[in-house]
N, C-alpha and C positions, 0 to 999 in steps of 0.2 A: 503493500500500499504506499502511496505517496506520501511526503510529509504533509504537503498542503491540505490533501485529502484528510489525513489522520487529523490534523489541527480543526479542520472544518466540522468534522464528525465529533469531537471531542466538545468544541464551541457548543453545537447543535444539543448535544447532551447535557451539557451544562446549562444552557438556557432554558431547556424543558424541564430540569429538575428545578430551577430558581422559579419558573411559573408555576409547576404544581405544589410548590413548597408554600409561596405566598397565597396560594388560594385556599390553602388548608389551615393555616394557622389559627389558633384560636384560644378563648379563656373558657375554662370548663367551670360551669354554673352548675351548682349542686344542691338540692333542699331535701333534708330529712322529712321536712313538715309536709310537704306535697311530693313526696316520694317520686323524684325524678332528677336526671341530668340532663344538661344541654350544653352544647359548644357555642358561644357567642364569638362571631368574628373578630379577630384582631389582627389584621394583616398590616403590612407595610405602612407607616406612616408617609413615606415618600411616594407611594403609589396609590394606597387606597385604604385611607384610614377609616376607622368604624370608632363610635363613641357608644358608650354604654347608656341605656335608658334606666330610669329608675322605677320601682315597682308603684303601681297604684296604692294608696292607703286603704281603699275600701272597695267594696263589690258595686257593680253597675246593677241596674234593675234586674238583669236576668241572673245575678250571683257571680259573673265573672269578675276575678282578680286577676290584673296584669301583673305578672310576678317577675318578668325580665325580658330583655330586649335589647338591641342595639340598632343604630343607624349610621349610614355613613355621613362624614361630617359635612359634606355637599347636599344630603338628604335626598340624594337619589337612589337610597335603598333603605328598607328596613327590616328588621325579623323581630319577632315577638312570640313570646310564650305566655299563656294566660290558663287559667285554670277555674274551672267551676266544681265547688265540693259538694257532692250528692248526698253527703250526710245531712245537709241542710235542706235539701229537695229530694227525699226518699223516691218519691214516686216517678222522678224524672231519670229517662234513661235515654241515651243516643240511639236513636232509630231513624226510620224514614219518617214518621210523624214530627219528630223533635228538630231535624236538621232544619227546615224552614224556621223555626223560631231563633235558631242559634245563628242562621246567615244573615239575619236582619242586621247585625252589628258591622256588617261587611257590604252588604248589598241591598241595604234599604233604600228608601226613597231619597234621591239626592245623593247618595253614596256612591252608586256604582251599579254595575249590571255583573250577575252570574251567568256566566258562559257554560260550565259544566259542572254537573255533581256525579262523582261516580264513588261506587264502593272501593272502600281501599283497605288492603291486607298487607301490612308490613312485614318485614323480613323477621321480625321478632314475634309475630303470631297475633299481635294486637290490631282488631278489628276498628275500621272507623270509614270516615267519607274523607274525599278530597273534592275542594271546591277550587274552581279557577275563574277569572272575571277582571273587570277592572273597577278600582275603587279610587274614590277621590279623597283625600287627605290634606288639610291645610292648603286648600285651593289647588292642588297639584294632582294631575290623573296618573295612577299607578296600574301597573298590571299585577295581579295578585294570584298567589297560591294559598289556600289554607286547607291544614290537616286536622279534623277532628277525631279524638281518638278517646275511648273510655277504658279505664283501669283503675285501680286502687281506691273505687268509689270515688272517682272523678272523671270529669271529662277535660281534655288537656287540648287547648287550640294552638296550634302553630302556626303563625302566618309569615310568608316573605312578600314583599313587595318592591317592585323595581320600575325605575322610569324607564330604562334602556332595554329591557330584553322582552319581546313578546311573551316568552315563556319564562317565567320567574326562575324555573328550575334550571334553566340554562346557565344563570349566574351561579358562578362555583360557591360563592360564599352562602347563599341563600341556600343551595341545595345541600351543602356540607353541614349547614345549621339544621335542616329538616331530618337529615338522615342521622344526625348526631342524637339525637332525641332517644334517652332510654328511661323506662320506669325501673324503680327501685322498690324494693319490698320493706 
């Protein structure tokens, strides 16, 4: 193999490793109270900085508590984890009849449009639903993906919003956040 060709291949391998590593750096967020773990994006400040979101102090009208999240410092993307504790609403379960009530927070009047709703079976076996569409937040329109999952007597809501990707899961930081979510016992 010629020297220039070897240098090119080594440089290309190094660049792909650099790009892969920058898309997957994260801060692990863990809660024993909510029995879950998720990785928040923490990418390179020079290329793609993220900032954490603080949790909401109380529940909204549906019982949702926003427990963690992050956004790009230019506000072009967000990730969010919220929880509804079912011990406070024992008759409420995640199913085809309750999804329309839960989707109102993202796709209600003046907030955006639901494009698809499909059943979801994650690799860890937790069943749920995936919603995709457009969402208006702070006057800006985002493409959004929301996973609704039920485990540990809670409904977990994972959301990823982006201005630039038509399909939010093509954004490596959003995809990594969504895939990193785990329930604990």
